[in-house]
N, C-alpha and C positions, 0 to 999 in steps of 0.2 A: 740099527743105524744104517741108512743108504750109503752106498760108496760115493766119494766126491767125484763130480763130473766137472772136468776142467774144459772151459770154452774159451777159445781165443777170440779177441774182437780187434781188428785193425781199423782205426777210425781216428777221430779228432780228440779222444780223451774220454774222460767219465765225469760224473757229477760227484765230487768227493763228499758234498753234503747231504745229498739225498739218496744215496745208494750205499750197499754194504761195502766194505772194504774190498778192495781188489789189488792185484799185482799189475803195477803199471810201469812203463818205460817208454821214453821219446826217442825217436829216430828222425833225425834232421840231416838235411845235405849239408856237407863240409867240404873243404878243399880236398881232403884226402879220401873222400867217399861219404860214408854215412856215419854220424856221430851218434852214440847211444849215451842217453843221460836221463836224469830224473823227469818224470812226466810233470807237466805244466797243467794249468786250469784249461778246461775245454771252452775256449774262446767262441766255437762255432755253435755248442749245443748238439750237434748232429750225433757225436758219438755217445753222449749221454742219453739221447732218445733211443739209439739203438741198443744199449746196455739195458735200459728199461723195458724195452720191448721183450729182450730175452728173459730178464728176471720176472717179467709179469707172467710168464708161462713156466718158469722153471726157478723159483726162488732160492733153492739151494745150490743152484750151480756155482761154481767158482769161476770168476772171471779173471782173465789175464789181458790186459788192454794195452796194445801197442798203438801209441800216438804217432801218426804220420802226417797230419795235415798241419798246415800253418793257420794263421788268423784269416787268411784269404781263402781257405778252402782248397789249397793247392798241395799236391803231393807228386811223387815220382816213383817209376818203376823200382829204382834202387832202393827206396824207403820201404816200399811195401815188401820187396824181396828180404829185406834185413829184419823186418818185423815178422815175416812167416818164419825165417829161420830161427829167431829168438823163441818163438812159440813151439816150434819143434823142440827146442831144448827145454821148454817148460812142460813137455809132455802133455799138451792139451789134445783133446779127443776130436773136437770140431773147431774150426776157424771160421768166423764170420767176417766176410769181406763185402761190406755195404758200399761198394765203390767199383768204378769201371774205367779203366784207361782205354784211350782209342788205339794206342800203339802196341804191338807186340814186342817186348824186350826180352832178350836173352836171360837176364838176370831174373827177372819176375817168372819167366817160363821154367827155368831150372829149379827155382824155389818151390814152385807149385808141384813140379814133378817128384821133388824129394818128399814133400807132404804126402802126397798121393800114394808114393812108394811105401812110406811109413805107416800107411793105413789111416791117416787123418782124413777127416771129411771136410772138404772146402765147400763153403756155400757162398757163392758170390752173386751179387745182383745183376740182373740183365734187363736192358729195356724192353718194353712191351712192343716197340717198333724200332727199326732202323738197323745201322751196321752192328755187328758184334762188338763186345768190349772184353778187355781182359781185366782179370783173369777168369771171368765166366767161360770164355770161348776155349780154355785149355782142356785137354782130355782129362776125364776123371773128376772135374769140377761140378758140383751140383748147381744148376742155373736157375736162380729164383727171381721173380718179379712180384709185383703187387696184382692183386685181383681184388676188385671193387666188390664182387659178390661175397666175399669171405668175412664173416664174423671174426672177432679175435681168436675163437677156438677152432677156427677152420682153416682148411687149405684146399687148393686144387691141383690135380695131376694133369698138366697141360699138354706136355709131350709134344711141343711145337719146335719150330727151327729157332724160335727167341729164347725159350725157357722150358725147364723140366716142370718147375712147380710154381704155383702163385699162391701168396698168403695175404693177410689182412694188410691193407695199404696204408693204414693211418696209424700214427703213434697214439698211445693212450689219451693224451690231452688234446689231440686233434690238431696241433700246430704244424706237424709235419706229415708228409705223405709221399708215396712213391714206391720205386722198386726197392730202395734200400730198406725201407721199413718192412716191406713184405719179406726182403730176405732176413732181417732180424727177427720178425715173427716166426719164420720157419725154423730158424736156428733155436729160437725158445722151444718149440714143440719138440725137436730133436734132443735137446737137452733133458726135457721132461721124460721123454721115452727112454734115453740112456740112463736116467736115474733108477728106472724100473727093471732095464734090460742092459746092464753095463757090459755084458759080454756079446752085444749084437755086432755083427760084421757090418760093412758100409753096404753089402749087397742085401742083407737081410733089412737095414734101414730103408733102402729104395723100396723094397717089396711092401714094407710097413707103410710107408708114404703113399704108394699106390692104392693099397688095399683100404686104407683109412681115409682116403681124399673124400671130401664132401662133394666135390664135382670132378668131372672127368672131361678134358678138353676145353678149349676156349669158348668164351661166351659167344653163342650165335644170336645175333642181332638181325631183327626183322627188317626188310626193306621198307622204307615210308610209303 
């Protein structure tokens, strides 16, 4: 029996009817800070798609889902930081952060630094163009975007100012696409690798990603 690989997901929740049981908690803003409670239904469907993308590639992974988005798709650095701290306590190996906040906030920066120091691999989505977002822009975080060239089983080592890695840009049902789905796909590949190599370090994981990438570098488009 292969060892359990624990994967953290910080998002809008999960599909309780269509996915294996997960450990889930909700983190919402309150007057005294962030309130932790029982997870609610995934009103957005985004977190369910992210979880499905991970499990499509690593069906035996154990998901720990931190629900931070409300029904409008809004969250805060405080909520994401609290979610990361909870996942640290859950002893996950990888945390998928298919989100990006425009502002650098101390609480989020410190939570990510704690996770990196603990040896947890943070995978955060980064846009293909434009200003950097957080937590992808923090040191030690693997920056992931979508790459339209990639099939579901492929990824690209980009090594650009925007992102380290790109992966399949669409959800399995084709209804969602973007950097957030690329990030989830890459996390799924990592979970599958860790099921086979549970002792691999983050440095070894990065070497494997580079060595097994289907493409290297961004797509070169010819001028019309």
